[in-house]
N, C-alpha and C positions, 0 to 999 in steps of 0.2 A: 309640511312635516317631512316629506320625502327629501326636499332640498336640504333641510337641516341635518338629516341623517347622512346625506351625501357629503355635506360640508364637514361634519365631524369625522367621517371616515377619511376624507381627503387630508384633514389636519393630522389625524393619527398616522396616516401613511407618510406624510411629510416628516413628522417627528422620527418615524422609524428609519426613513432614508437618511436623515441627518445623523442619527446615531451610527448607522452603518457606515456612512461616509467618514465619520471621525475615526471609527474602528479601523477602516481600511487605510486611511491617510496616515495613521500613527506610524512613525518611522521606527519599525522594529529593527531595521538594519543598524541604525545609530545605537539603539539600546544594546544590541548584541556586540557591537564593536567595543562599546564602553565596558561591558561586562568582561569581555575577553582581555582587554588591556589591563583591567583591574586585577583579574585572576592571574594573569601573567606577572603583574607587579607583585602580588602577594607571594608567589613562588620565588621570584628573584629576591624579594625582601628577606624571606626566611633564609635562603641560601647565603645571602650577603651578611646578615646580621646575627645569625645563630651563635657564632663564636663570641662576638662582642657582647651579646646579651647574656650569655652564660657566664662570662667573666664579671660583668657588672651586677647582675641580679641573681645569678645562679639558675636561671631558667632560659634555655635557648630560644623559647618561643615568645619572649616578652614583647619584642617589637611587633611580631606578627599578630599577637592578641590585641595590642593597642590599635594597630592598623585595621584589623577586622572590626573592632568596635566602632572606629571612625567610619568605616565603610558602611556598616549597618545604619549608623546615624545619617550618613549621606543618602543611602537608598530610601530611608524614611522621608528625608527632605525632598528627594526626587519624586517620590510618590505624591506628596502634597503639592509640589510645584507643577507636577504634570496634571493632576486632577483639577487644580484651580485654573480658570481661564486666565491666560497671561495678561489680557487687557485690563483685568482688575488691579494689576500692580501699577497702572499708570498714575492713579491718584496718590500713590504712596511713594513715588520716586523721590520727591524732594525731601520729605521727612526721613526716608531711609538714607539718603545721601548726607543730610545734616547729622543724623545719628552716627553714621560711620566716621564722619569727621571728628565728632565729639569723642568717640571711643579711641580713635587713633591719636587724639590729643592727650587724653588722660593716661594712656599707656606709657607716655613719656615720663610721667611722674609716679605712677603707682604700678607700673608693669613689672613683671618678673624679669630679672636681668640674667641673660645667658650670653657667655662670651663677650661680656662688656657692653651689651646692648639690651635695652628694655623693650621687648617686642611682644610679650605675651601677657594677657590678662588672666588671672585665676578666677574661675567660677566654680568654687567648691573644689572637687577633685579634678575638674576639667580645666585645661588651659587652652586658650584660643588666641589667634593672631587677628586683631581687628583689621589689619591691612588687607586680609583676604576678603572681608566683607566690603572693604572699599572698592575692590575690583568689580564686584557685582553691582554695587550702588552706582558706579560711574557708567556701567553698561546700560542699566535701566534708565538713568537720568538722561544720558545723551540720546538714547533711542526715543525717549519721550519728547525731548526738545526737537530733534530732527523730524519726528512725525508731526508735531504741532506747527513747526515753522520751516517747512521744506523750501519755500522761496528764499528765505534768508540765507540758505547755504549756497546760493548762486552768486553771492557777493563776497568780496574779501572781508568786509566789515562783519557780516553775519557769520562767516566761517570762523573768524578770530574770536568773536563773542562766544560761539559754541565751544570752541577749543578751550577758551579761558575758564569754562566751568570746571575743568579738571584741575586747575592750578591750586586752589585752596587745599584739596586733598593731596595733591602731589607735593606741595611744600611741607605739609605736616609729616607725611610719611617719609619724605626724603631726609628729615632731620636725623633719623637713626636707622633707616632702611632704604638706601638709595636704589638697590636692585628692584625692590617691589615698587618704588615710586616710578622707576623707568618703565616698568610693565604697565602701570596705571596710565602714564602719559602715552605710552605706545598704543594702548587700547583706544584711548580717546583720539589719537592721531589717525589711526586706521579708520575708525568710524566716520570721522569728519572728512577724511580723504575720499571715502566711498560716496559720501553725500554731496560733495562739492564737485562741480565740473571744471573748476579752475585748478588744474593739477600743478601748474608751474609755480604757484605760490607756495606749494608745500616744500619745494626745494629750499626756500628761505627759512621755512619753519624747521626743517631738519637741521640747518645750520645753527639756528637759535637754540635748539634742543641740545646739540653737541656742546655749544658754549656754556649752557647752564650746567651740564654734567661736569664739564671740565672745571667750571668755577666752584662747584661744590666739593671737589676733591681736596683742596687745602683745608677745608673746614674740619676734616677728620683725618688724623695722621694715619690710621689704619688703611684708608683708601689709597693714599699715596704709596704706602708700603705694598699694597696689592698690585699697583701699576708696575713698580720695580720688580716684584716677584714674577709678574707676567713676562716682562722683557728679559729678565735674567733669573729664571727659577733655580738654576744651579748655585747662585750666590745666596739664596735664601733657603737652603736645604734644611736648616735648623728650625725654620718657622713656616712662613706661608708657602714657600716654594716646594716644601716637602710633599704636601698633598698633591700638588700638580704633577710633580715628577713621578710619584708612585702611581698616579692614575694613568699617565702616559705609558709607564712600564706595563700596566695591566692591559691596555689596549694593544700594545705592540706584541705581547706574548700570546694573545689570543689566536692570531693567525686567521685563516679563512673560515674554519668551522669551530674554533674554540677548543678549550680543554675538556669541555663537558660540564653539564649542570652540577654545581656543588664542588667542582674541582679547582676553583680559583685559589691561588696562593696570595695574591695581592690583597684580598679582602681581610687578611689578618694584619695587613700593614697600613693600608690606606685609612687615614683618620675619618671617622664617621662615614664609612663607605655606603651605608644604607640611605644616606640623605642625598646631597647634591651629586655625589660621585658614583651613584649606582650604575650609570650608563657605562662607566669604565669596566665594571665587573661583568656587565652583560657582554661587553666586547670580549673580555677574557674567557668567559665560560662558553659563549655561543659564537664567538668569532665575528668576522665581518658580515657573514650571512645572517646571523641573529640580529646584529645591529641594524642592517638594512631592512629586515622584516619589521622591526619595531618602528622604524621611521616610516615605512610604508603603511603600517597600521594607523599612525597619526595622520598621514596624508589622507587615508580613506575616511577617518573621522572628520577631518576638516572638509572633505568633499561633501559628506552628508550634511554638515551644517550649512555649507554653501547652497546645497540643493534645497534645503528647507527655506533658507533666506530668499531664494529666487522664486519660490512658490508660496511664500507667506501671504496671508489674506490682507495684511496692511503693512505700512512702513514700520510701525512700532515693533511688530513681531519680526520683520525682516532684519531690522537693525539690532535687535536683541541677539539674533543668531550670528550676525556679523561681529558683534562685540565678543561673544563667546568664542567664536572662531579666532579672532585676533588674540584673545587671552591665551588660548592653548598654543597657538602657533608661536607667539613671542616667547613663551616659557620653554617650549621645546627647542627652539633655535638658540636661546641664551644658554640653556643647560648643556646642550651638545657642544656649543662653542667654548664654554668654560672647561668642560672635561677634556676637549682636544687642545686646550690652551690657545684657542683662536682669539680669545679676549680675556681680560683680567678676571680673576676668581671672584665670583659673587654668589650669594646664597639664593640660588634659583633652583627650585625642585623640578623634577621631571614629572609632568602631570600624570596622576593615577598610578605611578610606579614608585617614586621616591617615598621614603617614610615621612609622614607629616599628617597628623590627624585633622587639623583645621583645613589644610589644603584639600585633602581628599573629600571630606564631608561637604564643604562648601562647593567644590567643583561639581560633585554629583548632583547637588541641589540645583546648581546653575544649569547643568545639562538637562535637568527636568523642565526648565523653562523652554528650552529648544524643543523638547518633546511635546510640550503644551502647544507651541506654535505649529508643530507638524500636524496636530489634530485638526487644524483649521486651514490646511493648505488648499489652494485653488489651482485648477489646471484648465487648459484651453478646452479640453473635451467637456469639462463641467459647465463651461459657459455656453457651449453649443446645445446642451440638453434643454 
Protein backbone atom coordinates (compact mmCIF):
# COMPACT_ATOMS: atom_id res chain seq x y z
CA UNK A 1 0.00 0.00 0.00
CA UNK A 2 2.83 2.32 0.91
CA UNK A 3 4.62 1.48 -2.32
CA UNK A 4 1.51 2.28 -4.37
CA UNK A 5 1.21 5.66 -2.65
CA UNK A 6 4.88 6.36 -3.28
CA UNK A 7 4.49 5.31 -6.92
CA UNK A 8 1.44 7.59 -7.38
CA UNK A 9 3.28 10.50 -5.74
CA UNK A 10 6.28 9.91 -8.01
CA UNK A 11 4.07 9.90 -11.11
CA UNK A 12 2.37 13.10 -9.95
CA UNK A 13 5.74 14.75 -9.39
CA UNK A 14 6.95 13.58 -12.84
CA UNK A 15 3.88 15.11 -14.50
CA UNK A 16 4.41 18.35 -12.59
CA UNK A 17 8.06 18.51 -13.64
CA UNK A 18 7.11 17.79 -17.26
CA UNK A 19 4.60 20.66 -17.28
CA UNK A 20 7.13 22.96 -15.64
CA UNK A 21 9.77 21.98 -18.22
CA UNK A 22 7.39 22.79 -21.08
CA UNK A 23 6.56 26.13 -19.46
CA UNK A 24 10.24 27.01 -19.03
CA UNK A 25 11.26 25.71 -22.47
CA UNK A 26 8.61 27.77 -24.29
CA UNK A 27 10.49 30.32 -26.37
CA UNK A 28 9.11 33.60 -25.06
CA UNK A 29 11.89 35.47 -26.86
CA UNK A 30 10.63 34.27 -30.25
CA UNK A 31 7.07 35.26 -29.35
CA UNK A 32 8.15 38.75 -28.23
CA UNK A 33 10.19 39.29 -31.42
CA UNK A 34 7.20 38.27 -33.56
CA UNK A 35 4.87 40.60 -31.63
CA UNK A 36 7.35 43.48 -31.90
CA UNK A 37 7.85 43.06 -35.67
CA UNK A 38 4.10 42.79 -36.20
CA UNK A 39 3.40 45.90 -34.07
CA UNK A 40 6.09 47.83 -35.93
CA UNK A 41 4.58 46.64 -39.21
CA UNK A 42 1.13 47.89 -38.23
CA UNK A 43 2.53 51.32 -37.40
CA UNK A 44 4.40 51.51 -40.71
CA UNK A 45 1.38 50.16 -42.58
CA UNK A 46 -0.84 52.93 -41.26
CA UNK A 47 1.81 55.56 -41.98
CA UNK A 48 2.23 54.23 -45.52
CA UNK A 49 -1.38 53.49 -46.46
CA UNK A 50 -3.46 56.17 -44.70
CA UNK A 51 -3.53 58.55 -47.67
CA UNK A 52 -4.25 55.84 -50.27
CA UNK A 53 -6.94 54.30 -48.06
CA UNK A 54 -8.63 57.67 -47.57
CA UNK A 55 -8.73 58.23 -51.33
CA UNK A 56 -10.07 54.77 -52.16
CA UNK A 57 -12.46 54.13 -49.28
CA UNK A 58 -12.87 57.42 -47.42
CA UNK A 59 -11.35 55.86 -44.29
CA UNK A 60 -7.63 56.27 -43.66
CA UNK A 61 -7.57 53.20 -41.37
CA UNK A 62 -9.07 50.72 -43.87
CA UNK A 63 -5.84 48.82 -44.55
CA UNK A 64 -4.89 48.92 -40.88
CA UNK A 65 -8.23 47.44 -39.80
CA UNK A 66 -7.99 44.63 -42.34
CA UNK A 67 -4.44 43.85 -41.26
CA UNK A 68 -5.48 43.87 -37.59
CA UNK A 69 -8.29 41.45 -38.36
CA UNK A 70 -5.87 39.14 -40.17
CA UNK A 71 -3.40 39.42 -37.27
CA UNK A 72 -6.14 38.43 -34.80
CA UNK A 73 -6.94 35.38 -36.94
CA UNK A 74 -3.23 34.64 -37.07
CA UNK A 75 -2.81 34.80 -33.30
CA UNK A 76 -5.84 32.54 -32.93
CA UNK A 77 -4.18 30.09 -35.31
CA UNK A 78 -0.90 30.48 -33.41
CA UNK A 79 -2.66 29.66 -30.14
CA UNK A 80 -4.07 26.40 -31.50
CA UNK A 81 -0.89 25.38 -33.34
CA UNK A 82 1.08 26.04 -30.15
CA UNK A 83 -1.31 24.12 -27.90
CA UNK A 84 -1.46 21.10 -30.21
CA UNK A 85 1.62 18.87 -30.08
CA UNK A 86 3.40 19.37 -33.41
CA UNK A 87 3.95 15.59 -33.73
CA UNK A 88 0.22 15.10 -34.28
CA UNK A 89 0.54 16.85 -37.63
CA UNK A 90 2.75 14.04 -38.96
CA UNK A 91 -0.19 11.88 -40.05
CA UNK A 92 -1.87 14.82 -41.81
CA UNK A 93 1.09 16.01 -43.87
CA UNK A 94 0.19 14.12 -47.06
CA UNK A 95 -3.55 15.03 -47.06
CA UNK A 96 -2.62 18.65 -46.27
CA UNK A 97 -0.13 18.75 -49.15
CA UNK A 98 -2.60 17.21 -51.62
CA UNK A 99 -5.29 19.62 -50.42
CA UNK A 100 -3.04 22.63 -50.97
CA UNK A 101 -2.21 21.38 -54.50
CA UNK A 102 -5.93 21.07 -55.22
CA UNK A 103 -6.65 24.60 -53.98
CA UNK A 104 -3.74 26.05 -55.97
CA UNK A 105 -5.07 24.24 -59.04
CA UNK A 106 -8.68 25.37 -58.82
CA UNK A 107 -7.70 28.98 -58.14
CA UNK A 108 -6.44 29.10 -61.74
CA UNK A 109 -10.03 28.60 -62.96
CA UNK A 110 -12.26 30.10 -60.27
CA UNK A 111 -9.92 32.50 -58.50
CA UNK A 112 -10.44 36.23 -58.20
CA UNK A 113 -8.37 38.06 -60.80
CA UNK A 114 -6.22 41.00 -59.68
CA UNK A 115 -3.73 42.71 -62.02
CA UNK A 116 -4.38 40.06 -64.66
CA UNK A 117 -3.61 37.07 -62.42
CA UNK A 118 -6.06 34.78 -60.59
CA UNK A 119 -4.43 34.12 -57.21
CA UNK A 120 -7.19 34.54 -54.65
CA UNK A 121 -10.09 32.33 -53.62
CA UNK A 122 -13.18 33.99 -52.19
CA UNK A 123 -14.56 32.41 -49.01
CA UNK A 124 -17.58 34.59 -48.40
CA UNK A 125 -16.29 38.05 -47.42
CA UNK A 126 -12.77 36.70 -46.94
CA UNK A 127 -10.27 36.18 -49.74
CA UNK A 128 -7.21 33.98 -49.37
CA UNK A 129 -4.18 32.90 -51.38
CA UNK A 130 -3.93 29.08 -51.51
CA UNK A 131 -0.22 29.40 -52.36
CA UNK A 132 0.40 30.58 -48.78
CA UNK A 133 -1.00 27.27 -47.54
CA UNK A 134 1.29 25.55 -50.02
CA UNK A 135 4.33 26.97 -48.22
CA UNK A 136 3.22 25.44 -44.91
CA UNK A 137 2.28 22.13 -46.51
CA UNK A 138 5.70 21.68 -48.15
CA UNK A 139 7.44 22.43 -44.85
CA UNK A 140 5.41 19.83 -42.97
CA UNK A 141 5.66 17.17 -45.68
CA UNK A 142 9.42 17.48 -46.18
CA UNK A 143 10.01 17.51 -42.42
CA UNK A 144 7.95 14.31 -42.22
CA UNK A 145 9.83 12.61 -45.09
CA UNK A 146 13.28 13.59 -43.77
CA UNK A 147 12.32 12.39 -40.30
CA UNK A 148 11.05 9.04 -41.61
CA UNK A 149 13.84 8.40 -44.13
CA UNK A 150 17.00 10.09 -42.80
CA UNK A 151 19.37 7.55 -44.39
CA UNK A 152 17.89 8.20 -47.84
CA UNK A 153 19.17 11.79 -47.66
CA UNK A 154 22.76 10.51 -47.69
CA UNK A 155 22.50 9.44 -51.33
CA UNK A 156 21.98 11.60 -54.39
CA UNK A 157 19.02 9.43 -55.46
CA UNK A 158 17.28 9.86 -52.10
CA UNK A 159 18.00 13.60 -52.08
CA UNK A 160 16.52 14.06 -55.56
CA UNK A 161 13.44 12.02 -54.64
CA UNK A 162 12.87 14.17 -51.57
CA UNK A 163 13.36 17.39 -53.52
CA UNK A 164 11.04 16.12 -56.27
CA UNK A 165 8.17 16.14 -53.79
CA UNK A 166 7.99 19.91 -54.15
CA UNK A 167 7.76 19.94 -57.96
CA UNK A 168 4.01 19.24 -58.35
CA UNK A 169 3.17 22.20 -56.12
CA UNK A 170 5.91 24.31 -57.68
CA UNK A 171 4.64 23.64 -61.20
CA UNK A 172 1.02 24.53 -60.43
CA UNK A 173 1.85 27.70 -58.47
CA UNK A 174 4.41 28.81 -61.08
CA UNK A 175 1.65 28.93 -63.72
CA UNK A 176 0.45 32.30 -62.46
CA UNK A 177 2.68 33.18 -59.49
CA UNK A 178 6.34 32.54 -60.24
CA UNK A 179 7.66 34.48 -57.24
CA UNK A 180 5.72 32.33 -54.76
CA UNK A 181 6.72 29.18 -56.65
CA UNK A 182 10.38 30.20 -56.29
CA UNK A 183 9.88 30.61 -52.53
CA UNK A 184 8.29 27.15 -52.29
CA UNK A 185 11.16 25.58 -54.22
CA UNK A 186 13.64 27.58 -52.15
CA UNK A 187 12.15 26.25 -48.91
CA UNK A 188 12.41 22.69 -50.20
CA UNK A 189 15.96 23.27 -51.40
CA UNK A 190 17.15 24.60 -48.03
CA UNK A 191 15.51 21.77 -46.07
CA UNK A 192 16.99 19.07 -48.30
CA UNK A 193 20.36 20.84 -48.32
CA UNK A 194 20.50 20.78 -44.51
CA UNK A 195 19.47 17.10 -44.45
CA UNK A 196 22.04 15.96 -47.02
CA UNK A 197 25.81 15.72 -46.42
CA UNK A 198 26.49 15.81 -50.19
CA UNK A 199 26.71 19.57 -50.58
CA UNK A 200 28.46 19.60 -53.97
CA UNK A 201 25.43 18.10 -55.70
CA UNK A 202 23.43 21.19 -54.79
CA UNK A 203 25.56 23.33 -57.10
CA UNK A 204 24.07 21.41 -60.02
CA UNK A 205 20.61 21.72 -58.50
CA UNK A 206 21.01 25.50 -58.35
CA UNK A 207 21.95 25.51 -62.03
CA UNK A 208 18.87 23.47 -62.91
CA UNK A 209 16.68 25.79 -60.86
CA UNK A 210 18.04 28.86 -62.64
CA UNK A 211 17.39 27.21 -66.02
CA UNK A 212 13.81 26.39 -65.01
CA UNK A 213 13.19 29.98 -63.97
CA UNK A 214 14.69 31.33 -67.19
CA UNK A 215 12.65 28.86 -69.23
CA UNK A 216 9.41 30.01 -67.59
CA UNK A 217 9.98 33.68 -68.43
CA UNK A 218 8.85 33.46 -72.11
CA UNK A 219 5.63 31.74 -71.02
CA UNK A 220 4.28 35.06 -69.77
CA UNK A 221 5.00 38.37 -71.45
CA UNK A 222 4.77 40.37 -68.24
CA UNK A 223 7.75 38.44 -66.80
CA UNK A 224 9.96 39.36 -69.75
CA UNK A 225 8.80 42.95 -69.32
CA UNK A 226 9.88 42.90 -65.70
CA UNK A 227 13.35 41.73 -66.71
CA UNK A 228 13.67 44.65 -69.10
CA UNK A 229 12.33 47.08 -66.50
CA UNK A 230 14.89 45.78 -64.02
CA UNK A 231 17.78 46.32 -66.41
CA UNK A 232 16.54 49.68 -67.70
CA UNK A 233 13.89 51.09 -65.31
CA UNK A 234 14.21 54.57 -66.81
CA UNK A 235 12.94 53.23 -70.15
CA UNK A 236 9.77 51.85 -68.51
CA UNK A 237 8.90 54.85 -66.38
CA UNK A 238 5.35 54.83 -67.75
CA UNK A 239 4.75 51.24 -66.58
CA UNK A 240 6.74 48.68 -64.56
CA UNK A 241 9.86 50.81 -64.04
CA UNK A 242 7.90 53.62 -62.43
CA UNK A 243 7.38 51.79 -59.13
CA UNK A 244 11.04 50.75 -58.99
CA UNK A 245 12.37 54.26 -59.61
CA UNK A 246 10.03 55.88 -57.09
CA UNK A 247 11.04 53.27 -54.50
CA UNK A 248 14.71 54.07 -55.11
CA UNK A 249 13.97 57.79 -54.73
CA UNK A 250 12.36 57.02 -51.37
CA UNK A 251 15.41 55.07 -50.19
CA UNK A 252 17.82 57.76 -51.38
CA UNK A 253 15.91 60.63 -49.75
CA UNK A 254 15.82 58.97 -46.32
CA UNK A 255 19.46 59.53 -45.46
CA UNK A 256 20.95 58.14 -42.28
CA UNK A 257 18.07 58.71 -39.85
CA UNK A 258 15.16 59.42 -42.18
CA UNK A 259 12.61 62.21 -42.45
CA UNK A 260 10.64 61.03 -39.43
CA UNK A 261 7.67 58.73 -38.91
CA UNK A 262 4.77 59.76 -41.14
CA UNK A 263 6.85 62.33 -43.05
CA UNK A 264 7.39 60.34 -46.24
CA UNK A 265 6.54 62.08 -49.49
CA UNK A 266 7.08 59.09 -51.76
CA UNK A 267 4.24 57.14 -50.15
CA UNK A 268 1.90 59.45 -52.06
CA UNK A 269 3.62 58.48 -55.32
CA UNK A 270 4.83 54.86 -55.08
CA UNK A 271 2.03 52.57 -56.38
CA UNK A 272 0.73 50.16 -53.72
CA UNK A 273 3.44 51.26 -51.31
CA UNK A 274 1.83 49.35 -48.43
CA UNK A 275 2.46 46.03 -50.17
CA UNK A 276 5.78 44.93 -51.65
CA UNK A 277 7.43 48.38 -51.51
CA UNK A 278 6.86 49.17 -47.83
CA UNK A 279 10.57 48.70 -47.08
CA UNK A 280 11.35 51.74 -49.27
CA UNK A 281 9.03 53.88 -47.12
CA UNK A 282 10.70 52.51 -43.98
CA UNK A 283 14.03 53.66 -45.44
CA UNK A 284 12.62 57.11 -46.22
CA UNK A 285 10.97 57.71 -42.84
CA UNK A 286 13.49 55.97 -40.57
CA UNK A 287 16.60 56.11 -42.73
CA UNK A 288 19.44 53.62 -43.01
CA UNK A 289 19.39 53.26 -39.23
CA UNK A 290 15.76 52.12 -39.23
CA UNK A 291 16.28 49.78 -42.16
CA UNK A 292 19.27 48.14 -40.44
CA UNK A 293 17.25 47.73 -37.23
CA UNK A 294 14.48 45.96 -39.17
CA UNK A 295 16.97 43.61 -40.80
CA UNK A 296 18.58 42.91 -37.40
CA UNK A 297 15.15 42.02 -35.99
CA UNK A 298 14.67 39.48 -38.75
CA UNK A 299 18.15 38.08 -38.09
CA UNK A 300 17.26 37.70 -34.41
CA UNK A 301 14.01 35.98 -35.38
CA UNK A 302 15.91 33.56 -37.61
CA UNK A 303 18.43 32.92 -34.84
CA UNK A 304 15.68 31.91 -32.41
CA UNK A 305 14.22 29.53 -34.99
CA UNK A 306 17.68 28.03 -35.52
CA UNK A 307 18.11 27.71 -31.75
CA UNK A 308 14.82 25.79 -31.45
CA UNK A 309 15.80 23.58 -34.41
CA UNK A 310 19.12 22.71 -32.75
CA UNK A 311 17.41 21.74 -29.49
CA UNK A 312 14.29 20.07 -30.90
CA UNK A 313 13.33 16.70 -29.46
CA UNK A 314 13.23 14.98 -32.86
CA UNK A 315 14.07 15.55 -36.51
CA UNK A 316 10.45 16.28 -37.42
CA UNK A 317 10.35 19.29 -35.10
CA UNK A 318 13.85 20.37 -36.08
CA UNK A 319 13.06 20.44 -39.80
CA UNK A 320 9.76 22.21 -39.24
CA UNK A 321 11.77 25.07 -37.70
CA UNK A 322 14.35 24.92 -40.50
CA UNK A 323 11.56 25.18 -43.07
CA UNK A 324 9.97 28.16 -41.31
CA UNK A 325 13.38 29.80 -41.04
CA UNK A 326 13.97 29.27 -44.78
CA UNK A 327 10.51 30.64 -45.61
CA UNK A 328 11.07 33.90 -43.71
CA UNK A 329 14.70 34.34 -44.80
CA UNK A 330 13.92 33.86 -48.50
CA UNK A 331 11.03 36.32 -48.43
CA UNK A 332 13.04 38.98 -46.59
CA UNK A 333 15.98 38.62 -48.99
CA UNK A 334 13.77 38.72 -52.09
CA UNK A 335 11.72 41.69 -50.86
CA UNK A 336 14.76 43.80 -49.96
CA UNK A 337 16.44 42.81 -53.25
CA UNK A 338 13.37 43.90 -55.24
CA UNK A 339 13.03 47.22 -53.40
CA UNK A 340 16.71 48.03 -53.96
CA UNK A 341 16.43 46.89 -57.62
CA UNK A 342 18.98 44.14 -57.05
CA UNK A 343 16.63 41.75 -58.87
CA UNK A 344 13.54 42.02 -61.12
CA UNK A 345 10.33 43.24 -59.53
CA UNK A 346 8.25 40.39 -58.10
CA UNK A 347 5.27 40.25 -55.79
CA UNK A 348 7.01 39.20 -52.57
CA UNK A 349 5.80 40.64 -49.28
CA UNK A 350 7.98 41.61 -46.31
CA UNK A 351 6.94 39.08 -43.62
CA UNK A 352 4.69 40.46 -40.85
CA UNK A 353 5.11 44.04 -42.15
CA UNK A 354 3.67 44.28 -45.68
CA UNK A 355 -0.08 44.47 -46.15
CA UNK A 356 -1.52 41.03 -46.85
CA UNK A 357 -4.08 39.28 -44.70
CA UNK A 358 -3.46 35.71 -45.86
CA UNK A 359 0.30 36.07 -45.51
CA UNK A 360 0.14 37.46 -41.97
CA UNK A 361 -2.51 35.04 -40.68
CA UNK A 362 -0.81 31.91 -42.04
CA UNK A 363 2.71 33.00 -41.07
CA UNK A 364 1.62 33.59 -37.46
CA UNK A 365 -0.01 30.15 -37.41
CA UNK A 366 3.17 28.71 -38.91
CA UNK A 367 5.28 30.33 -36.20
CA UNK A 368 2.97 28.69 -33.67
CA UNK A 369 4.35 25.35 -34.89
CA UNK A 370 7.86 26.52 -33.97
CA UNK A 371 6.61 27.54 -30.52
CA UNK A 372 5.07 24.08 -30.15
CA UNK A 373 8.45 22.55 -30.96
CA UNK A 374 10.10 24.82 -28.38
CA UNK A 375 7.91 23.36 -25.63
CA UNK A 376 9.62 20.01 -26.12
CA UNK A 377 13.21 21.19 -26.47
CA UNK A 378 15.97 19.06 -24.94
CA UNK A 379 19.28 20.20 -23.50
CA UNK A 380 22.43 18.42 -22.38
CA UNK A 381 21.80 19.32 -18.79
CA UNK A 382 18.37 17.61 -19.04
CA UNK A 383 20.07 14.41 -20.13
CA UNK A 384 22.44 14.51 -17.17
CA UNK A 385 19.65 14.73 -14.61
